[in-house]
Every structure is written in structure tokens, then in C-alpha cells.
Z-matrix of the N, CA and C atoms (Angstrom, degrees):
N
C 1 1.412
C 2 1.546 1 111.99
N 3 1.316 2 113.33 1 131.48
C 4 1.454 3 116.85 2 -176.35
C 5 1.519 4 114.02 3 -86.32
N 6 1.257 5 119.36 4 154.50
C 7 1.469 6 123.89 5 -176.74
C 8 1.511 7 106.71 6 -83.00
N 9 1.388 8 113.24 7 131.17
C 10 1.439 9 117.45 8 179.10
C 11 1.482 10 110.55 9 -84.28
N 12 1.308 11 117.93 10 132.26
C 13 1.492 12 125.33 11 178.95
C 14 1.491 13 106.59 12 -120.78
N 15 1.306 14 117.02 13 116.27
C 16 1.517 15 120.51 14 -179.64
C 17 1.522 16 109.49 15 -68.69
N 18 1.323 17 116.06 16 153.52
C 19 1.433 18 123.75 17 176.39
C 20 1.495 19 105.02 18 -78.51
N 21 1.306 20 122.07 19 141.49
C 22 1.434 21 126.19 20 177.14
C 23 1.568 22 110.67 21 -82.69
N 24 1.317 23 112.69 22 72.27
C 25 1.462 24 121.56 23 -172.92
C 26 1.513 25 110.77 24 -98.55
N 27 1.314 26 117.38 25 118.75
C 28 1.476 27 119.76 26 -175.00
C 29 1.474 28 113.83 27 -72.61
N 30 1.369 29 116.42 28 -18.96
C 31 1.521 30 119.16 29 -179.78
C 32 1.546 31 110.39 30 -70.72
N 33 1.305 32 117.02 31 -16.06
C 34 1.496 33 117.88 32 -179.56
C 35 1.520 34 112.15 33 -81.79
N 36 1.314 35 117.27 34 -12.80
C 37 1.463 36 117.72 35 -179.03
C 38 1.469 37 111.88 36 -75.89
N 39 1.341 38 117.01 37 137.08
C 40 1.458 39 125.69 38 177.96
C 41 1.482 40 109.36 39 -108.84
N 42 1.342 41 116.37 40 167.87
C 43 1.421 42 120.99 41 178.51
C 44 1.591 43 106.46 42 -116.97
N 45 1.311 44 117.40 43 135.86
C 46 1.383 45 123.16 44 179.22
C 47 1.546 46 111.93 45 -126.11
N 48 1.365 47 117.23 46 142.73
C 49 1.448 48 122.49 47 178.61
C 50 1.482 49 105.88 48 -119.03
N 51 1.402 50 112.84 49 127.28
C 52 1.505 51 121.85 50 177.23
C 53 1.500 52 106.83 51 -115.80
N 54 1.324 53 117.25 52 126.53
C 55 1.444 54 123.26 53 174.75
C 56 1.494 55 107.93 54 -91.82
N 57 1.376 56 117.81 55 112.22
C 58 1.418 57 121.19 56 -175.03
C 59 1.589 58 113.16 57 -87.55
N 60 1.202 59 117.73 58 11.78
C 61 1.496 60 124.53 59 179.31
C 62 1.528 61 111.18 60 -60.83
N 63 1.329 62 115.90 61 106.71
C 64 1.448 63 122.92 62 178.31
C 65 1.546 64 115.34 63 77.24
N 66 1.333 65 116.71 64 4.80
C 67 1.491 66 121.28 65 179.37
C 68 1.500 67 109.19 66 -86.01
N 69 1.352 68 115.49 67 151.98
C 70 1.483 69 121.66 68 179.33
C 71 1.493 70 110.25 69 -77.10
N 72 1.345 71 119.09 70 133.85
C 73 1.451 72 122.86 71 -174.30
C 74 1.530 73 116.29 72 -56.88
N 75 1.336 74 117.88 73 -43.52
C 76 1.463 75 119.38 74 -175.75
C 77 1.500 76 113.15 75 -69.90
N 78 1.399 77 115.47 76 -33.80
C 79 1.441 78 119.80 77 -175.21
C 80 1.610 79 106.76 78 -77.13
N 81 1.252 80 116.64 79 -37.05
C 82 1.511 81 117.14 80 176.18
C 83 1.488 82 109.47 81 -66.96
N 84 1.347 83 119.88 82 -41.92
C 85 1.417 84 122.77 83 -177.32
C 86 1.561 85 108.59 84 -64.15
N 87 1.304 86 119.46 85 -41.96
C 88 1.444 87 120.19 86 175.77
C 89 1.526 88 113.51 87 -59.88
N 90 1.329 89 113.72 88 -43.35
C 91 1.557 90 119.05 89 179.06
C 92 1.530 91 109.66 90 -63.04
N 93 1.302 92 115.40 91 -44.73
C 94 1.520 93 119.98 92 179.99
C 95 1.535 94 110.13 93 -65.43
N 96 1.340 95 117.12 94 -42.60
C 97 1.476 96 116.10 95 177.54
C 98 1.526 97 113.85 96 -64.22
N 99 1.255 98 117.02 97 -38.16
C 100 1.524 99 117.02 98 174.22
C 101 1.480 100 115.07 99 -62.85
N 102 1.411 101 118.55 100 -36.80
C 103 1.446 102 120.89 101 178.56
C 104 1.514 103 110.47 102 -71.38
N 105 1.352 104 116.27 103 -36.48
C 106 1.504 105 117.78 104 -177.76
C 107 1.547 106 109.00 105 -70.30
N 108 1.316 107 119.08 106 -34.29
C 109 1.443 108 120.13 107 175.93
C 110 1.406 109 114.42 108 -76.35
N 111 1.334 110 121.13 109 -27.20
C 112 1.453 111 124.84 110 -175.43
C 113 1.486 112 114.64 111 89.82
N 114 1.318 113 117.29 112 24.16
C 115 1.406 114 122.19 113 -178.61
C 116 1.531 115 113.60 114 -70.36
N 117 1.364 116 115.55 115 -12.61
C 118 1.469 117 117.45 116 174.85
C 119 1.436 118 115.05 117 -88.19
N 120 1.353 119 117.49 118 4.00
C 121 1.495 120 120.71 119 -177.12
C 122 1.520 121 111.41 120 -109.18
N 123 1.306 122 116.50 121 149.86
C 124 1.487 123 120.29 122 178.51
C 125 1.554 124 112.10 123 -66.63
N 126 1.303 125 118.25 124 -20.31
C 127 1.445 126 121.72 125 -176.41
C 128 1.560 127 110.96 126 -95.09
N 129 1.262 128 115.79 127 18.45
C 130 1.519 129 121.33 128 -178.42
C 131 1.562 130 109.63 129 -58.90
N 132 1.311 131 118.08 130 127.48
C 133 1.410 132 125.55 131 175.00
C 134 1.499 133 106.99 132 -131.00
N 135 1.346 134 119.73 133 129.07
C 136 1.466 135 123.76 134 -169.61
C 137 1.566 136 111.82 135 -62.10
N 138 1.393 137 117.44 136 -35.12
C 139 1.410 138 119.89 137 -172.39
C 140 1.478 139 115.18 138 -94.96
N 141 1.368 140 116.35 139 4.62
C 142 1.489 141 123.35 140 -178.62
C 143 1.494 142 115.18 141 -119.75
N 144 1.285 143 119.69 142 153.76
C 145 1.439 144 124.18 143 177.15
C 146 1.505 145 107.50 144 -92.79
N 147 1.338 146 117.61 145 98.28
C 148 1.488 147 122.02 146 -179.41
C 149 1.534 148 108.69 147 -121.65
N 150 1.379 149 115.65 148 18.76
C 151 1.443 150 118.94 149 -177.26
C 152 1.435 151 111.48 150 -87.12
N 153 1.459 152 115.63 151 -179.24
C 154 1.377 153 121.96 152 179.39
C 155 1.541 154 114.43 153 -109.89
N 156 1.315 155 116.64 154 172.36
C 157 1.474 156 121.04 155 178.30
C 158 1.534 157 108.18 156 -81.33
N 159 1.329 158 115.45 157 141.60
C 160 1.512 159 121.38 158 178.40
C 161 1.502 160 110.92 159 -124.50
N 162 1.272 161 116.41 160 133.19
C 163 1.451 162 121.60 161 176.20
C 164 1.516 163 107.26 162 -117.74
N 165 1.287 164 117.10 163 124.47
C 166 1.489 165 120.02 164 178.99
C 167 1.518 166 108.81 165 -113.82
N 168 1.292 167 113.86 166 127.40
C 169 1.447 168 119.79 167 -177.09
C 170 1.549 169 109.86 168 -114.35
N 171 1.317 170 115.43 169 162.88
C 172 1.488 171 120.07 170 179.80
C 173 1.509 172 112.50 171 61.98
N 174 1.356 173 118.90 172 43.20
C 175 1.437 174 122.26 173 -175.96
C 176 1.522 175 111.87 174 -66.03
N 177 1.371 176 116.78 175 -25.53
C 178 1.469 177 115.03 176 179.91
C 179 1.489 178 113.87 177 -73.22
N 180 1.323 179 117.27 178 -17.43
C 181 1.488 180 119.11 179 -177.52
C 182 1.481 181 111.65 180 -97.68
N 183 1.330 182 120.20 181 14.97
C 184 1.478 183 120.95 182 179.56
C 185 1.544 184 106.41 183 -71.91
N 186 1.353 185 116.71 184 151.96
C 187 1.462 186 121.37 185 -174.55
C 188 1.574 187 109.94 186 -113.83
N 189 1.302 188 113.52 187 144.47
C 190 1.481 189 115.22 188 172.39
C 191 1.581 190 106.03 189 -120.43
N 192 1.276 191 118.43 190 154.49
C 193 1.462 192 123.10 191 -172.92
C 194 1.521 193 108.90 192 -100.15
N 195 1.360 194 112.12 193 157.86
C 196 1.473 195 115.95 194 176.63
C 197 1.493 196 114.43 195 75.52
N 198 1.297 197 116.05 196 -144.58
C 199 1.502 198 122.52 197 179.91
C 200 1.531 199 111.94 198 -101.58
N 201 1.348 200 116.98 199 18.85
C 202 1.423 201 123.69 200 -176.05
C 203 1.521 202 113.12 201 -60.54
N 204 1.282 203 115.64 202 -32.58
C 205 1.465 204 121.61 203 -173.87
C 206 1.550 205 109.39 204 -57.65
N 207 1.335 206 118.71 205 -33.60
C 208 1.480 207 120.65 206 -178.08
C 209 1.555 208 110.89 207 -114.08
N 210 1.367 209 115.29 208 -22.58
C 211 1.494 210 117.66 209 -171.91
C 212 1.540 211 112.16 210 -92.05
N 213 1.389 212 116.56 211 -33.25
C 214 1.467 213 116.42 212 -174.64
C 215 1.472 214 108.53 213 -80.61
N 216 1.344 215 117.90 214 134.42
C 217 1.427 216 124.57 215 -179.09
C 218 1.531 217 112.83 216 -120.64
N 219 1.319 218 115.68 217 139.09
C 220 1.457 219 121.88 218 169.72
C 221 1.501 220 110.32 219 -100.56
N 222 1.335 221 117.41 220 136.35
C 223 1.434 222 120.70 221 -177.69
C 224 1.522 223 108.75 222 -115.54
N 225 1.340 224 115.31 223 132.60
C 226 1.480 225 120.61 224 170.77
C 227 1.504 226 108.61 225 -122.54
N 228 1.362 227 112.83 226 149.97
C 229 1.496 228 118.77 227 -174.14
C 230 1.518 229 106.69 228 -129.95
N 231 1.367 230 115.53 229 128.13
C 232 1.429 231 122.66 230 -177.94
C 233 1.488 232 112.89 231 -77.80
N 234 1.299 233 118.75 232 -19.39
C 235 1.490 234 122.12 233 -171.07
C 236 1.398 235 115.20 234 98.94
N 237 1.334 236 117.15 235 -13.48
C 238 1.502 237 120.98 236 178.82
C 239 1.562 238 108.51 237 -95.79
N 240 1.298 239 111.95 238 161.67
C 241 1.488 240 118.57 239 178.61
C 242 1.551 241 107.85 240 -63.09
N 243 1.284 242 115.89 241 131.43
C 244 1.559 243 116.82 242 -179.90
C 245 1.509 244 113.24 243 74.66
N 246 1.320 245 117.22 244 12.09
C 247 1.477 246 118.47 245 -174.77
C 248 1.549 247 113.35 246 -94.94
N 249 1.288 248 116.26 247 29.36
C 250 1.460 249 117.47 248 174.01
C 251 1.541 250 110.36 249 -82.64
N 252 1.238 251 116.21 250 137.32
C 253 1.474 252 121.41 251 172.64
C 254 1.527 253 108.01 252 -127.46
N 255 1.396 254 114.64 253 138.11
C 256 1.444 255 121.55 254 178.91
C 257 1.505 256 109.20 255 -117.30
N 258 1.293 257 117.79 256 140.56
C 259 1.458 258 125.70 257 179.45
C 260 1.523 259 107.99 258 -136.38
N 261 1.319 260 117.35 259 135.46
C 262 1.452 261 122.37 260 175.59
C 263 1.561 262 108.72 261 -82.98
N 264 1.251 263 117.98 262 170.89
C 265 1.468 264 122.91 263 177.24
C 266 1.472 265 110.07 264 -60.82
N 267 1.429 266 115.99 265 -38.75
C 268 1.385 267 120.61 266 -178.43
C 269 1.545 268 112.77 267 -63.42
N 270 1.381 269 114.22 268 -43.22
C 271 1.474 270 121.00 269 -179.30
C 272 1.498 271 109.46 270 -67.35
N 273 1.389 272 116.96 271 -40.97
C 274 1.492 273 118.71 272 -178.12
C 275 1.516 274 110.58 273 -68.05
N 276 1.311 275 115.44 274 -34.94
C 277 1.494 276 118.98 275 -176.63
C 278 1.606 277 106.19 276 -68.14
N 279 1.253 278 116.55 277 -33.20
C 280 1.532 279 118.89 278 -179.85
C 281 1.510 280 110.64 279 -70.60
N 282 1.304 281 118.03 280 -40.67
C 283 1.418 282 121.02 281 -176.31
C 284 1.566 283 116.66 282 -87.86
N 285 1.400 284 116.01 283 -55.79
C 286 1.427 285 124.67 284 -176.76
C 287 1.504 286 109.85 285 -135.32
N 288 1.325 287 120.37 286 77.64
C 289 1.505 288 116.76 287 -179.45
C 290 1.441 289 112.70 288 -65.10
N 291 1.361 290 121.13 289 -17.66
C 292 1.473 291 118.77 290 178.10
C 293 1.474 292 114.86 291 -68.67
N 294 1.288 293 115.69 292 -23.34
C 295 1.468 294 122.67 293 -178.22
C 296 1.543 295 112.22 294 -70.12
N 297 1.373 296 116.29 295 -29.23
C 298 1.411 297 119.48 296 178.25
C 299 1.544 298 112.15 297 -59.56
N 300 1.361 299 112.83 298 -50.23
C 301 1.486 300 116.32 299 179.62
C 302 1.542 301 111.51 300 -71.57
N 303 1.316 302 115.56 301 -38.03
C 304 1.529 303 116.25 302 179.94
C 305 1.460 304 109.75 303 -63.63
N 306 1.346 305 121.51 304 -39.83
C 307 1.421 306 123.24 305 -177.10
C 308 1.534 307 111.68 306 -67.65
N 309 1.312 308 113.29 307 -40.69
C 310 1.475 309 118.05 308 -178.81
C 311 1.531 310 110.49 309 -69.46
N 312 1.304 311 120.81 310 -36.75
C 313 1.498 312 121.92 311 178.37
C 314 1.515 313 106.72 312 -72.57
N 315 1.307 314 119.51 313 -38.83
C 316 1.463 315 123.26 314 177.97
C 317 1.522 316 112.13 315 -55.58
N 318 1.257 317 117.68 316 -35.67
C 319 1.505 318 120.67 317 175.50
C 320 1.452 319 114.68 318 -71.30
N 321 1.353 320 120.35 319 -18.48
C 322 1.390 321 124.18 320 -175.69
C 323 1.555 322 117.16 321 -104.47
N 324 1.316 323 117.26 322 2.22
C 325 1.393 324 121.83 323 176.74
C 326 1.519 325 109.19 324 -109.54
N 327 1.347 326 121.88 325 159.84
C 328 1.452 327 124.02 326 -179.09
C 329 1.581 328 113.08 327 -52.89
N 330 1.270 329 115.89 328 146.24
C 331 1.522 330 121.50 329 -178.98
C 332 1.480 331 109.73 330 -93.57
N 333 1.322 332 118.71 331 62.29
C 334 1.450 333 122.03 332 -179.13
C 335 1.549 334 109.97 333 -157.32
N 336 1.284 335 118.92 334 -169.06
C 337 1.442 336 122.58 335 179.96
C 338 1.540 337 115.28 336 -54.72
N 339 1.345 338 115.18 337 -36.97
C 340 1.410 339 122.77 338 177.95
C 341 1.516 340 109.83 339 -65.15
N 342 1.324 341 118.51 340 -40.34
C 343 1.439 342 122.31 341 -178.72
C 344 1.554 343 111.26 342 -64.21
N 345 1.323 344 112.69 343 -44.76
C 346 1.490 345 119.66 344 177.36
C 347 1.550 346 111.91 345 -62.85
N 348 1.326 347 116.98 346 -36.31
C 349 1.373 348 121.70 347 177.59
C 350 1.527 349 112.41 348 -66.35
N 351 1.365 350 114.63 349 -42.31
C 352 1.486 351 120.69 350 177.20
C 353 1.506 352 112.19 351 -61.99
N 354 1.261 353 116.60 352 -39.92
C 355 1.519 354 119.02 353 -177.84
C 356 1.505 355 115.32 354 -67.62
N 357 1.409 356 117.58 355 -14.48
C 358 1.399 357 119.59 356 175.53
C 359 1.487 358 110.77 357 -72.45
N 360 1.348 359 116.63 358 -20.92
C 361 1.450 360 120.55 359 -179.02
C 362 1.509 361 113.41 360 -89.48
N 363 1.334 362 117.71 361 3.13
C 364 1.471 363 122.42 362 175.96
C 365 1.503 364 111.12 363 -97.05
N 366 1.293 365 118.41 364 123.56
C 367 1.490 366 125.53 365 176.81
C 368 1.522 367 111.17 366 -118.78
N 369 1.282 368 115.32 367 118.36
C 370 1.536 369 118.40 368 -174.42
C 371 1.542 370 105.67 369 -120.64
N 372 1.300 371 115.87 370 134.85
C 373 1.472 372 123.80 371 -174.97
C 374 1.476 373 109.00 372 -132.52
N 375 1.398 374 114.46 373 143.06
C 376 1.388 375 123.28 374 179.74
C 377 1.518 376 115.65 375 -69.42
N 378 1.262 377 118.82 376 -45.12
C 379 1.484 378 122.30 377 -179.60
C 380 1.495 379 115.14 378 -90.38
N 381 1.301 380 115.36 379 -163.96
C 382 1.461 381 121.68 380 -177.41
C 383 1.534 382 110.48 381 -93.27
N 384 1.278 383 119.26 382 -2.27
C 385 1.457 384 122.58 383 -177.58
C 386 1.570 385 108.82 384 -110.48
N 387 1.371 386 112.82 385 152.05
C 388 1.468 387 117.94 386 178.30
C 389 1.542 388 107.72 387 -147.44
N 390 1.354 389 117.70 388 154.11
C 391 1.445 390 119.63 389 -177.71
C 392 1.565 391 115.07 390 -86.70
N 393 1.291 392 119.07 391 18.84
C 394 1.448 393 121.37 392 -173.78
C 395 1.502 394 113.23 393 -112.14
N 396 1.316 395 113.87 394 32.35
C 397 1.499 396 119.80 395 -179.91
C 398 1.546 397 111.29 396 -71.18
N 399 1.341 398 118.93 397 -26.32
C 400 1.463 399 123.05 398 177.63
C 401 1.493 400 111.24 399 -64.40
N 402 1.295 401 121.01 400 -25.21
C 403 1.480 402 120.93 401 -178.73
C 404 1.502 403 113.13 402 -86.62
N 405 1.328 404 117.59 403 4.12
C 406 1.460 405 124.76 404 178.73
C 407 1.515 406 113.02 405 49.45
N 408 1.239 407 116.99 406 61.86
C 409 1.514 408 120.33 407 -179.77
C 410 1.488 409 114.11 408 -66.46
N 411 1.323 410 119.27 409 143.92
C 412 1.445 411 123.13 410 173.94
C 413 1.526 412 109.11 411 -86.61
N 414 1.297 413 113.56 412 137.70
C 415 1.517 414 120.21 413 179.34
C 416 1.457 415 110.56 414 -81.07
N 417 1.362 416 117.93 415 125.15
C 418 1.472 417 122.66 416 178.81
C 419 1.543 418 106.31 417 -112.01
N 420 1.294 419 116.12 418 143.52
C 421 1.446 420 121.85 419 170.17
C 422 1.507 421 110.24 420 -74.67
N 423 1.327 422 119.42 421 137.00
C 424 1.504 423 117.75 422 179.78
C 425 1.577 424 108.40 423 -74.55
N 426 1.267 425 112.30 424 155.24
C 427 1.500 426 117.81 425 -179.94
C 428 1.426 427 110.01 426 -68.90
N 429 1.382 428 121.12 427 133.03
C 430 1.414 429 126.03 428 -174.87
C 431 1.476 430 109.17 429 -93.34
């Protein structure tokens, strides 16, 4: 039996919109990562990009469970000595709520060229509007 390899056809890609209002961060990130990789399709191939485009709206209204709002910290490093900066979920939500979802999804995709290519198909927006209406995205319910 021969191995089936899908054609890398851009017309097969769909657009999905997920409203993150009141949804749990990790569950939405797992759902988005699966859509980006194409794990919901029968033609899924681990080494190829066969996934869809995902638009996440209302990123500032995403929910975290437990004490993560104040206890969980994100670290960034400038490369200079003493250049470490720490920000809690609360602080990051106030400045860049899109980064919460982007960071969570980034941790769930492969750490190589394929993962970087997959993340270009993720679009995260702070409000309820997005500029991708021309692509006619299908509305998906977030994972509960």
C-alpha cells in the first residue's frame, strides 16, 4: 500500500472565526492549534501544512482559571544583561491581550519552520470586529 500525500492546494483552506468571549485560554488554544495544523481533516499529514486560517476575536475577554490571573508570569529577555522583564496575565491583558492567545498557541505547534509557517495563519484581534469578512469565515463555537 502506498502512502497518500495530499497536494498542497491553497483552495482547500477555509477560514474560521472563534469568539473567545468567556472561553478558557488553554481550551481555545488547543482548538486553534488543531485547526492550524489540519488535524480535523482526513488528509492530515504531520510534516505538511494542510490546516486552515483561524481568526480569534474578543481576545481581551478570554478567561483563565484558578489564580493564573495574578500568579502566572510571562518572561521576555532583551538579550542584554539584566534585560529580563516579567508580566502577569493581568498586565499583559491590559497592554496586549492578543499576545495571551498567540503565546498559548505558539506553545502547542511544532517548534520548527513548519510551526512558524502555521502561526502566520493565526489572526488575533482585541475587539469583536476583524478585517477578514471578505474570506467568508465560518463561525465556530469555542471549546468549553
